[in-house]
TILUMTI-770353 format. One record per residue (C-alpha): residue in three letters; y, z, x. Coordinates in steps of 0.001 Angstrom, whole numbers, plus 524288, in hexadecimal, padded with zeros to 5 digits. Example, Ala and Ser with C-alpha at 12.3 -4.5 7.8 and 13.67 -1.06 7.14 Angstrom:
% residues 2
ALA7EE6C81E788300CSER7FBDC81BE483566
//
This chain:
% residues 405
METD330E4408877A86LEUD2FA143B2D76D38ASPD338942CFB76B20VALD39C742E8575DBCASND3D624202375CBAGLUD2F1741C8975E87ILED2B49426727542FARGD35824214D74AABSERD2FE4413A674C0BHISD23EC4186C74485PHED2C5541C37738B4PROD328740FE2732EFILED395C417817281FLEUD428641D117326EGLUD483D40F767342DARGD4D2E40E517263FTHRD5AD6410E87212CVALD5F72419A271604HISD6C70416E770F56GLYD6F0C40D2771A11LYSD6D3E41756724C6PROD61E64191872E4ALEUD584A422D7728C6VALD58D14303F72F1DTYRD4CE74371F729B8LEUD4D8C445DB72B69ASPD445F44A0772087SERD3714449E47271DGLYD34D5457F9722FDALAD3388452A771529THRD2B73446DA718FBALAD2A1043FBB725DEHISD29CB431117276BLYSD1D1B42A1472A57PROD1A4542246736B3LEUD15374146C73584CYSD07734187673964VALD06FA4212172D46THRD0CC54177672392GLND047340C7072904THRCF84E414F5727B4VALCFB734177471968GLUCFD93408F3716EDARGCF1314051071E2ELEUCE8DD40ED8716DBHISCEDF140A50709B2ASNCEC013FC2070D48GLUCDF3D3FCAC714CALEUCD7DB40964712A1ASNCDADF40ED370535ALACCE81415A1700A9ASNCCB8E423446FBCDILECC65142CB2705E4HISCB9AF434AE70575ARGCB4F742CBF6F9C5GLYCAF7841FB06FDFFVALCA52C419D7706EAHISCACA040D1570847TYRCB410409AA714A6LEUCC1F240C2F70FF7SERCBEAB419B270ABBALACB72A41D73716F3GLUCC222418D171FE2ALACCCA541FCA717F6THRCC48742C3471810LEUCC2E742B65726C6LEUCD199429CF728F1TYRCD4844350171F80GLUCCB8743E4B726ADGLNCD0DC439BB733CEALACDE5A43D5672EB6ARGCD93244ADC72B5FGLUCD48044C417395BARGCE1CF447EA73E75VALCE84F4526C73643ARGCDE6D45C8473ADAGLYCE1A7459A474903PHECF03B459157464DILECF0D4466C17406AGLYCE63A46CA774900ALACDCA646FF973E1AALACCF05473DD7426EGLUCC7B746B7C73893ARGCCAAA45F2E730EAGLUCC5C9465DB72477GLUCD1A546EC572559VALCDABD463267231BILECDCEF45FF4714C1PHECE50B4544A71085THRCEE57456F07054AALACFA1C450856FEE1GLYD035945839707AAALAD0702465ED70BF3THRD0A64469F56FE08ALACFCD5466026F978SERCF6DC46CEA70537ILECFDA5479CE70271ASNCFABF479096F3EFTHRCEC72476AB6F74BVALCEC22483976FE97ALACF40848A8E6F41CTYRCEA994869A6E95EALACDD964854A6F070TRPCDF77491D06F84DGLYCEA22499526F141LEUCE458499836E3ABASPCD7A149F336E8D0ASNCDD344A8C06F2B2LEUCE9CD4AE5F6ED14GLNCE9B74B92D6E30ETHRCF28B4C37E6DD44GLYCF7D64CC6F6E7D7ASPCF6E74C2566F2ADASND02A44BC216F93BVALD06674AF696FFCCVALD110A4AEE170A32VALD19A44A2CA70B62SERD25224A09471464GLUD32D449F3370F04METD3444491DC71585GLUD288148B4C70F3FHISD290047DDA7093CHISD265547EC06FAA5SERD18CC478FB6FCD2ASND14BC4851670494LEUD1B7A48E7A6FB52VALD1A2148A2E6ED25PROD0B2E488B36ED32TRPD09BA4969C6F24BGLND13E849BB66E8E4GLND0CE4495A56DD4FILECFF2E4998D6E186ALAD04034A7786E3F5LEUD09EA4A7D86D650ARGCFD544A2D36D056LYSCF4EC4ACB76D7A7GLYCFE184B8676D6ACALAD00B14B8C96E553GLUD0D954BBFA6EC01LEUD15BD4B2216F396ARGD1C5A4B8166FF88VALD26D04B180707C6LEUD28774B1B771689PROD37284AF8171895PHED3ECF4A86572307ASPD4BF14AC12728F4ASPD58744A428728C7GLUD54C449D1B7354FGLYD488A4985072E69ARGD3F2C4A11C735F7LEUD33774A5A372E38METD33A14B48972E95SERD25864B6BA7329BGLUD28BB4C4E9735EBARGD28794C71C7272FLEUD1A1E4C36C7264APROD14DB4D16572763GLUD1BE44D54671ADELEUD170B4C933713A1LEUD08D94C857717E2ASPCFE864D1CE7131BGLUCF0444D23570F33HISCF3AC4CB2D70279THRCF9DD4BF777094ALYSCF0ED4B3D470734LEUCF8F04A8B670CD9VALD05314A5C5714ABALAD0BED498A17128EVALD150C4945E71D78THRD1B07487F3722D5GLND18EB48316730A2ALAD26BE47D9273090SERD30F247F2C725E5ASND34AE4725B71F7ETHRD428F4777A71DA3LEUD45A648083728FEGLYD3CC247A7D73344THRD37D64881B7369DCYSD2A85488A373D3BPROD25244965E73AD4ASPD1BCB49D1174425LEUD0FB8499F473C30ARGD06184A0F8744DFGLUD0D2B4ADD2742ABILED0CD14ABB8733F4ILECFEAE4A712733BDASPCF9F84B25E73C26ALAD00F64BC3073369ALACFB324B6057272CHISCED6F4B5D572CA4LYSCEE5C4C43D7303FVALCEF444C7A1721D3GLYCE4F24BDA171DFCALACEE5E4B3877186ALEUCED4C4A4DB719F2VALCF89149C1F71E5CMETCFD1348F4971865VALD05E3487837219DASPD0EC347CA071CD5GLYD0E784734F72860CYSD165D46810722A4GLND2154468C972CA3GLYD19DF46FC173764VALD0EE1465EA7389EVALD18FF45B4073B15HISD2172462E97447AGLYD18C8469B474E53GLYD0B924680174803VALD014847267745D0ASPCF45B477A674AAEVALCEEBA47E5773EC6VALCE3E1485027466BALACED4848AE375043LEUCF69948E8274544ASPCEB5D494D173DB5CYSCF14C4918F73077ASPCE80E4913C724EBPHECEE5B485B371DF8TYRCF7CD47B47722B7ALACFE2C4707B71AB8PHED065D4649C71DC7SERD0A95457A2717E4GLYD089044A4C71DDEHISD15AA4447D71A1ALYSD1D2A44DBD7230BLEUD140B449C972E2DTYRD174F43B3372DB9ALAD0C204387A72435PROD0C96433FA715E9THRD0FE443C9170A67GLYD0517441C9701CDVALCFC46446F170C7CGLYCFB8C45444712F6VALCF25D45DDC71944LEUCED1246B4C7166CTYRCE69347256721B1GLYCDE9F47E6271EDCLYSCD52848682726B6ARGCC78D481FD72324GLUCC24F48F5D71F75ILECCD7D49127715BBLEUCCC9B4837B70FFFGLUCBDEF4852770E29ARGCC046491167059EMETCCAAB48A5E6FD51SERCC76F483796F0A4PROCCDBC4765E6EDD7PHECD7D2476266E307PHECD989467716E1B7TYRCCD84460C16DC6EGLYCC890452DD6DB30GLYCC21B448946E37FASPCBE734498D6F1E5METCBEFD458696F21AVALCB20845AB06EB47ASPCA41545B9C6F016ARGC9C3345B946E36FVALCA13B45B0C6D566SERC9A1A45E106C8DFPHEC9E6A463736BBC4GLUC98B1470776BFBFLYSC9E37471D16CD7BTHRCA67246B446D7EDTHRCA56846DB56E676PHECAFBD469A76F020ALACAFF44614B6FC51PROCB150467F27098ELEUCBE1A468F3710FBPROCC74B462267115DLEUCC3A4459E470593LYSCC33E464FD6FBC3PHECD2214659F6FCAAGLUCD433456D26FC3BALACD19A4538E6EE06GLYCD3BB445C56E925THRCD73D4398B6F097ALACDE1143E256FCCEASNCEA4C437CC7022APHECE1A04321870CB1ILECEBAD427FE710B6GLYCF5DC4329E7128AALACEC6143B0271A3AILECE8C342FCF7234FALACF73B42CD472524LEUCF99843B2F72854GLYCEFB1439A57332BGLUCF76C42DF07381EALAD03FA435EE73801ILECFD524404D74040GLUCF8CA435D1749A7PHED06AB4308E74A5DLEUD0C1C43DE674E05GLYD017343F227583FARGD077B433E475FD9TYRD12BE43CB8763CAASPD134B4491A76BCDALAD1477454FA762FAALAD1D2345C3776C99GLUD26624509B76D36ILED26FB44FE375E60ALAD2A1645E6E75DC4ALAD34A545D2A7681DHISD3ABB4519F76118GLUD3B0C458B075405ARGD40064651F75A76GLYD4B2A45D437605BLEUD4E97457947531CVALD4F574649374C0CASPD573446ADC7570DTYRD60A345F7C7579DCYSD625245F2B748CETHRD649046DD074838GLUD6EC146D27752F6ARGD7613461A674D00LEUD7604466B573EF4SERD79EB474707432DALAD864A46EC47490CILED8AF046A0173BB3GLUD9400473B373522GLYD8E2F47967728CBVALD80184755C72B57ARGD75E44800C72A38ILED683847DFB72F6DTYRD5CE04857072946GLYD51904893F7320FTHRD552A48BE27402ATHRD48964910A745FAGLUD43C448C9F75347GLYD390D4827A75394LYSD3B7B47D92745CECYSD35C647081741A6PROD3F0E464CB740B4ILED45AF46887733FCVALD542346BC173298SERD58EE470A672563PHED67704727572350ASND72AB472E9719C0VALD80EC46EFF71AB2GLUD8A754796571614GLYD912C4754170995ALAD8815469BE7073AHISD7C1C468826FE96HISD6FE246478705D6TYRD6D55459496FC4CASPD7AE1453B86FECAVALD78BD4544C70D73GLYD6BA844D8870BE8METD716B442C97035AILED7C4543FE370D0DLEUD727843F4F71825ASPD6A014362A71019LYSD755142C9670EC0LEUD75D842C9771D97GLYD67654293171E55ILED634A4370672215ALAD57BF43CF871AD3ILED56CA44BCF71A5DARGD50FE4553B7107ETHRD598645D377075BGLYD55BF467D76FDB9HISD4CF9473BA6FE52HISD422C46CA5705E2CYSD377E4728E6FD50ALAD3AD447FAF7036EGLUD43A8485DB6F942PROD41BC493EC6FE03VALD47B148FA970B0AMETD53D148B2F703AFTHRD54344980E6FC5AHISD539949F6C70947TYRD5FFE498B770DFEGLYD66BC4987F700C2VALD67AF489B06FFECSERD62D247FBF6F61DGLYD5E454764870087METD60064711870E42CYSD611246477715CAARGD55694624571EA4ALAD53B04591272A14SERD45A54583572ECDPHED41534506D73A93ALAD35444492073EE8ILED2FE24425C74ACCTYRD38254363074818ASND45A143C92746F0THRD506743BAC75126LYSD5C8E4430C75563GLUD649C4374F7513CGLUD5FE5439AD7435BILED643B447C874471ASPD719B442FA748DEALAD722643ACE73C6ELEUD6E60446BD73461VALD78F144F1273AB0ALAD8354444B37387AGLYD7EE8443A772A59VALD7F734525A7282AGLUD8D11452C772E2BARGD914E44804724E2ALAD8B4044EDA71934ALAD91E045BA171CECARGD9F34454F671D60METD9CF544E6771039LEUD977C45A17708D5ARGD9F7F4659770D66
//
């Protein structure tokens, strides 16, 4: 079994207090804490190896470049990509998806085409497609989910046709925890010639991914949910598709030759990495991946599965609590509301008890619309959480319910 106390020892922030209470951090779905090996890497790089990559022949630049490209290789192995050139560093999943929307969407969508998005998408995998579709005169179609939070893939035949150019779908809902059957969706999309953009922000953390086995065309995730710093993320794309795409963000490091008459672009992956990259963040992301590699993936999954099951059982026993998203195999996210209480008020009371959860629409407003609510409380778990912390959450929710009803 996973030694959670040993794991927690790598995260000093978990030892602090909030409002005089021990911190109970249940908001890793928004951003996860960073282990010492990651924060120490960031500090060391700033203090000892701060030099721009790909631009200098001096020692510091060469060493930073080497570490940056080693981090790319770590990411490639982590997600199962076939080639390192298919791994593009970005500012995060939002930047990754927008890169595809603009670099691929503007050139490949036209009037009469359609894009299919799921009803449970995070705004970052919905709004870019909505706006590009509006600009190009394409239709946005929605694949719905049922009240249990199950994506209704049986509706795909009525949504997909020869004019479908892309399907955007999450690997794991950041609100409901639902993990759709992606292979079914990807196979259906490919049958009509459509590409698939997968938001892997939650899925890559909880269960991981093999992009080759999955056969997705694009895959995006953020480092800060994977125990790495903010401001760094990854876009994976199949090489043959990325080769055909034109860059949309221009500047240094992504060019081959520049003259006033013509500019040619660098090969993959550099043509999509304009400007000074967040090389320190990328190297630290590699360290976060190495940190996770110290532990058995099956044991991590079992631990997180135990947390979500235990939380669901305990919260369900509280009168007036409704849990949203009850599908089997969901990732460790539990969203709920307390009857007669506003989610913000519940969150504020929990905060005074030292318990950090997320409240609001979680950047998934259509999910709120589906259930007819303005927002939800959300507890999201990580490798370092414990059942004792869930007990504290349950006691806090019970107290909030008594105060607010």
